[in-house]
N, C-alpha and C positions, 0 to 999 in steps of 0.2 A: 477888708484891707489885704493887700498882697505886697510882699517885698520880693524883689528880684536881685540876685547877686550874680554877676558875670565873672568868669575867669577864663584864662587860656590865651589871651592875646600876647603879642610879642613881635619880635623882629625876625623876618624870614627872607631867604633869598628867592628870587623869581623861580617858579617851578616847584617850590617847596609846599609844605602842608602845615596846617595848624588845626587844632580842635578847640572850639569855644564851648563853654558850658554856662548854663544859666539855671540856678537853683531858685525855686519859688518857695516861699513860706507864708504863713498866715492862712487866710480862708481859701486854700487852694482848690477845694472841692467844686468851686463855682467857676474855675478857669476853663475857658473854651479853647480859643485859638491862641497859640503861642508862636513867636517868631523872632526874626532879626531884621533890623534896619541897619544901614550904615550911613555915615556922613563924613565926606572928605572936606577939607578946608575950602570955603567958597562955594560949596555945592549944597543942594537941598538934601534932606534925608531921604533915602530911597530904600524900598523894600528889597531884602535879600532872599528871604525864605520864610515860609509860614507852614504851620502844621496844625491840624485840628486834633481834638481829643481822640478822634477815631483813627488818626494816622494819615489822613489825606494831606498832600503837600502841594505847595505852589512856589514856583521860582520865576524870576524874570529871565529873559534870554541871556542876559549878560553873565549869569552864573550857572545856568543850566548845564548839567554834565560835569561841573567842577565842584560845586558845593552840594552837600547833602545835610538835610535837617532830620533829626530824629528826636524821639521823646520817650522818656521813661515816666509813665504816669505814677507808678508806685513811689518813685523818688522825687516826683514833682520837678523834674529837670528836663530841659531841652538842650540839645547839642547841635552844633553846626560844624561839620567837617569841611574844611577849606583845602582843596587840592589844586594843583597846577596854578598857584598864585601868580598874579601879574602885578606890575607896578601900580596899575590903576585900581587894584583892590585895597590899596592903602586908605585907611579910614578909621574912625571910631565906630565900633560895632555895638549896637544897642539891642538888648533883648526886650521883648514886650509880652504882655499877657492881656488878653481880653477876658473880662470877668463879669459874670452875671448876665441876666437877660438883656440888659442894655449895653452889654459889651464895653463896660468902662475899661479904659486902657491904662495899664500900669507899665512903667519903664524901669529898666535897670540903669545903673550909673554909667555904663559904657566901658568898653575895653578897646585899647588901641591895637590895631594890626598895621604893621609897617612892612612893606615889601621893598627890599632894597638890596643891591649887590655891594 
């Protein structure tokens, strides 16, 4: 079992920055990939960033160069630095962790990011 708790969302102006954190607890030693999805009203949940336990990262083109994912394995925490935010980045951001050999996926509760002037 793994529990994920996100923090760091909020209201920011276009062009601004935020840093999201996701702390994992429980049986964290079996966590492989961690990452973030987001979901805006009326839209499907989409992958924002992912990072393996070895530090390899993956981003969709929509956020590449603006968002950076990092991971502190000692703290069982993954971070998402959001820079140059745009209106269309407004969404609930969900942290996830893939656990064990079957990659069972655990989700956090979500944190709201609102980009508005």
